C-alpha positions in Angstrom: -10.8 46.8 -22.7 -14.4 47.9 -22.5 -14.8 50.9 -20.1 -18.1 51.1 -18.1 -18.9 53.9 -15.3 -21.4 52.9 -12.6 -22.7 56.0 -10.8 -24.1 54.6 -7.6 -21.8 51.6 -7.8 -21.4 51.0 -3.9 -25.1 50.7 -3.6 -27.4 47.7 -3.6 -28.3 47.6 -7.1 -25.1 49.4 -8.4 -22.7 46.8 -6.6 -24.2 44.0 -8.4 -24.3 45.8 -12.0 -20.4 46.4 -11.2 -20.2 42.4 -10.4 -21.8 41.6 -13.6 -19.3 44.0 -15.5 -16.5 43.0 -13.9 -17.6 39.1 -14.7 -18.1 40.3 -18.4 -14.3 41.6 -18.4 -15.0 45.5 -18.3 -12.9 47.9 -16.7 -15.3 49.6 -14.0 -15.2 53.1 -12.7 -17.6 53.5 -9.5 -18.6 56.7 -8.9 -20.5 57.0 -5.4 -20.6 59.7 -2.6 -21.3 56.9 0.0 -24.6 58.8 1.1 -26.4 55.7 0.8 -24.0 53.4 -0.6 -21.5 51.2 1.3 -17.8 50.1 0.7 -19.0 46.8 2.2 -21.0 46.1 -1.0 -17.7 46.4 -2.8 -15.3 44.6 -0.4 -15.1 41.5 -2.4 -14.3 43.1 -5.8 -11.9 45.9 -4.5 -8.7 44.0 -5.4 -9.9 43.5 -9.2 -7.5 45.0 -11.3 -10.5 46.5 -13.5 -12.1 48.3 -10.9 -11.5 51.9 -9.7 -13.5 53.7 -7.0 -14.1 57.0 -6.9 -15.6 58.9 -4.0 -17.5 61.6 -5.6 -20.9 63.2 -5.8 -22.7 63.5 -9.1 -23.8 67.1 -8.3 -20.2 68.3 -8.5 -19.7 68.4 -12.4 -16.2 69.2 -12.6 -15.2 66.5 -10.0 -16.9 63.5 -12.0 -16.4 64.8 -15.5 -12.8 63.2 -16.3 -14.1 59.7 -15.3 -16.3 59.9 -18.2 -13.8 60.2 -21.0 -13.5 57.1 -23.1 -16.5 55.5 -21.6 -18.2 52.6 -23.6 -21.2 52.2 -21.1 -22.6 54.3 -18.6 -25.0 53.1 -15.9 -26.5 55.6 -13.8 -28.0 54.5 -10.4 -26.8 57.2 -8.1 -29.8 58.7 -6.4 -31.3 59.3 -3.0 -34.5 57.1 -2.4 -37.2 56.6 0.0 -40.6 58.5 0.3 -40.6 60.2 3.8 -37.0 61.6 3.5 -38.1 63.1 0.2 -41.1 64.7 1.9 -39.0 66.2 4.3 -36.1 67.3 2.4 -37.2 67.7 -1.2 -34.2 70.0 -2.2 -31.8 67.3 -1.5 -33.7 64.9 -3.9 -34.0 67.5 -6.7 -30.3 68.3 -6.5 -29.1 64.7 -6.4 -31.8 63.0 -8.6 -32.3 65.8 -11.2 -29.4 68.1 -11.1 -27.1 65.0 -10.7 -28.8 63.4 -13.6 -28.3 66.4 -15.7 -24.5 66.5 -14.9 -24.2 62.9 -15.8 -25.7 63.6 -19.2 -23.9 66.4 -19.9 -20.7 64.5 -19.1 -21.6 62.0 -21.6 -23.0 64.4 -24.2 -19.8 64.5 -26.4 -18.2 61.3 -25.3 -18.0 59.8 -29.0 -17.1 56.5 -27.4 -20.5 56.0 -25.6 -22.6 53.1 -26.9 -25.4 53.3 -24.2 -26.5 55.3 -21.1 -28.7 53.0 -19.0 -30.7 55.0 -16.7 -32.2 53.7 -13.4 -35.8 54.9 -13.3 -38.5 53.9 -10.9 -41.9 52.3 -11.0 -42.9 54.7 -8.5 -43.4 57.2 -11.3 -46.8 55.4 -12.0 -48.3 56.2 -8.7 -51.3 54.4 -8.4 -51.9 53.1 -11.7 -55.4 52.4 -13.5 -54.4 48.8 -14.7 -52.6 45.8 -13.7 -49.9 44.7 -15.0 -48.7 48.0 -16.0 -47.7 49.0 -19.0 -45.0 51.6 -20.1 -47.7 53.5 -21.6 -49.5 54.2 -18.4 -49.8 57.8 -17.3 -46.9 59.0 -15.0 -48.7 60.3 -11.7 -46.0 60.4 -9.1 -47.4 60.9 -5.7 -44.3 62.2 -3.5 -41.0 64.2 -4.2 -38.6 61.1 -4.7 -41.1 59.5 -7.5 -41.2 63.1 -9.0 -37.4 63.4 -9.1 -36.7 60.2 -10.5 -39.4 60.9 -13.3 -37.9 64.2 -14.2 -34.3 62.5 -14.2 -35.9 59.9 -16.7 -37.5 62.8 -18.8 -34.0 64.5 -19.1 -32.4 61.3 -20.2 -34.9 61.0 -22.9 -34.7 64.4 -24.1 -30.8 64.1 -24.1 -31.5 60.9 -26.1 -33.7 62.8 -28.8 -32.1 66.2 -29.0 -28.2 65.1 -28.5 -28.4 61.7 -29.6 -27.0 60.3 -26.6 -28.0 56.6 -26.7 -30.2 56.2 -23.5 -32.4 53.4 -22.4 -34.4 53.7 -19.2 -35.4 50.9 -16.9 -38.3 51.5 -14.5 -37.3 49.1 -11.6 -40.2 47.4 -9.6 -39.5 46.4 -5.9 -36.0 45.2 -6.2 -34.7 42.7 -3.3 -31.8 40.4 -2.6 -28.2 40.5 -1.2 -27.0 44.2 0.1 -30.6 45.2 0.2 -30.8 48.6 2.2 -32.3 48.0 5.7 -33.3 51.6 6.4 -36.2 53.5 5.0 -39.9 53.2 5.4 -41.2 52.7 1.8 -39.8 50.8 -1.3 -37.1 48.8 0.9 -39.8 46.6 2.7 -37.4 43.6 2.2 -34.6 45.3 3.9 -36.6 46.7 6.7 -38.1 43.1 7.3 -34.5 41.7 7.5 -33.2 44.4 10.0 -36.3 43.5 12.0 -35.9 39.4 11.8 -32.1 40.0 12.8 -33.2 42.0 15.8 -35.9 39.5 16.9 -38.6 41.9 16.4 -41.9 41.3 14.6 -42.4 42.4 11.2 -44.3 46.0 10.6 -47.0 45.5 8.1 -48.3 48.6 6.7 -52.1 47.9 6.1 -53.3 44.3 6.2 -50.4 42.7 4.5 -52.6 41.6 1.4 -51.0 44.3 -0.7 -48.7 42.9 -3.5 -45.4 43.8 -4.9 -43.6 42.7 -8.1 -40.4 41.3 -6.0 -37.5 41.4 -8.6 -34.5 39.8 -7.6 -31.3 41.9 -7.7 -29.2 39.8 -10.1 -31.9 39.6 -12.6 -32.0 43.4 -12.4 -28.1 43.6 -13.1 -29.0 41.3 -16.1 -31.4 43.7 -17.3 -28.8 46.6 -17.1 -26.1 44.7 -19.0 -28.6 43.5 -21.7 -30.0 46.8 -22.3 -26.4 48.1 -22.6 -25.7 45.7 -25.1 -28.6 45.8 -27.1 -29.3 48.2 -30.4 -32.1 49.8 -29.1 -32.0 53.4 -27.7 -34.6 56.2 -26.7 -37.0 53.6 -24.9 -38.5 53.0 -21.4 -38.8 49.2 -20.4 -40.3 47.9 -17.2 -38.2 45.6 -15.2 -40.2 43.0 -13.3 -40.4 39.5 -12.1 -43.6 38.7 -14.1 -45.5 38.2 -11.1 -46.9 40.0 -7.9 -46.7 38.4 -4.5 -48.5 39.9 -1.2 -46.4 41.1 1.7 -48.0 38.2 3.8 -46.4 35.8 1.3 -43.0 37.2 1.8 -43.5 37.0 5.7 -44.2 33.5 5.4 -41.0 32.7 3.4 -39.2 34.9 5.9 -40.6 33.2 8.9 -41.7 35.1 12.1 -44.4 37.3 13.8 -45.8 40.3 12.3 -47.8 43.5 13.5 -49.8 45.5 11.7 -49.7 49.5 11.4 -51.9 52.1 9.7 -52.0 52.2 5.9 -50.5 55.1 4.4 -52.4 57.3 1.5 -50.5 57.3 -2.0 -49.3 53.7 -1.6 -50.6 51.4 -4.1 -52.4 48.3 -3.3 -50.4 46.5 -5.9 -47.4 46.9 -8.1 -47.0 44.5 -11.1 -45.0 45.1 -14.2 -46.1 44.3 -17.8 -42.7 43.0 -19.0 -44.1 42.1 -22.5 -41.9 44.9 -23.8 -38.7 44.2 -22.4 -39.2 40.2 -23.4 -40.1 41.1 -27.0 -37.6 43.8 -27.6 -34.5 42.8 -25.4 -35.2 39.1 -24.9 -35.1 39.6 -21.1 -37.0 38.0 -18.5 -36.7 37.4 -14.8 -35.0 34.0 -13.6 -35.1 33.9 -9.9 -38.5 33.2 -8.0 -39.5 34.7 -5.1 -39.1 31.5 -3.0 -35.8 30.8 -4.5 -34.6 34.7 -3.9 -35.6 34.7 -0.2 -33.6 31.3 0.3 -30.8 32.8 -1.4 -30.7 35.7 1.1 -31.6 34.0 4.2 -28.2 31.6 3.3 -26.1 34.9 4.0 -28.2 36.8 6.5 -25.4 37.5 8.8 -24.4 40.2 6.2 -27.0 42.5 7.9 -26.0 41.8 11.6 -24.9 45.6 12.4 -28.0 46.9 10.4 -30.1 49.8 11.6 -33.5 48.8 12.7 -36.6 50.6 12.2 -38.7 49.9 15.2 -42.7 50.5 15.1 -42.0 53.7 17.2 -39.6 54.9 14.6 -41.9 53.8 11.6 -45.0 55.7 13.4 -43.1 58.8 13.5 -42.0 58.6 9.8 -46.0 57.8 9.2 -46.9 61.0 11.0 -44.8 63.2 8.7 -46.3 61.4 5.6 -49.8 62.1 7.0 -48.6 65.8 7.6 -47.2 66.2 4.1 -50.4 65.3 2.5 -52.6 67.4 5.0 -54.5 64.4 6.4 -55.0 63.2 9.6 -54.2 59.9 11.2 
């Protein structure tokens, strides 16, 4: 049986990658410290005979090393996310996203069975790009510690590919949404924040005027990109993973239904995210299949999943935004 390891496999995207691998008859070892991952995300697959769930932190090399032995594929998604917490606690983000990635790479460096390591990179590495849709060749200009640490992790992975011949592909993910979306955070997880507010009967908190656009990409399409990248013969490459379009926040709210309120725009946030997916279509033959309308409908069909989710109230978002301005040395 093919053996795959998914770090962060109890998280939003990681659990969908685990779903796909099990459907393809892989033996799957999930490594997750449950900091942001949830056992509820893998409840539906916990009894699969090919699944093993390990509660461990990728920062603990000795603890995780044995689980990579004999691995055919490694999907590295374990990370801390969100802007404001990374501003408040940059050390935690560095140790998780950089030191943790180093440990994973060291675990597989001499694993002769390894066919591919797929790294979950972030489109936030582009910062505010000069051109849309944004190509992989665009300059990396991280605006905050989360984006920087994910970029550094990508650099490590690509360096291990070049120097130690670890077969690596890095996927830069754009605004992933869908079932099991995280409902906390103030950036990047806008879809989850809106869902929590919808369940609480609150108005959606829109940063800026809502005309800013995001490349919302459905999570099963993203899981398919991971699987496609793993099986390809290509290595030491970066690919954007996006929907092929870009949609305004106001459009998303129309599909979700409900009232909205506006809060001040935060510096460092792009007015648009829009992936140029020419490269991944050409080299891997991958493209997204689920439209935003279709994806939102799928989520709303199962919205009860989020009933106990934490809610980011306007007051809480306001406090987090103050931290943001403080970090940038600006006044509101």
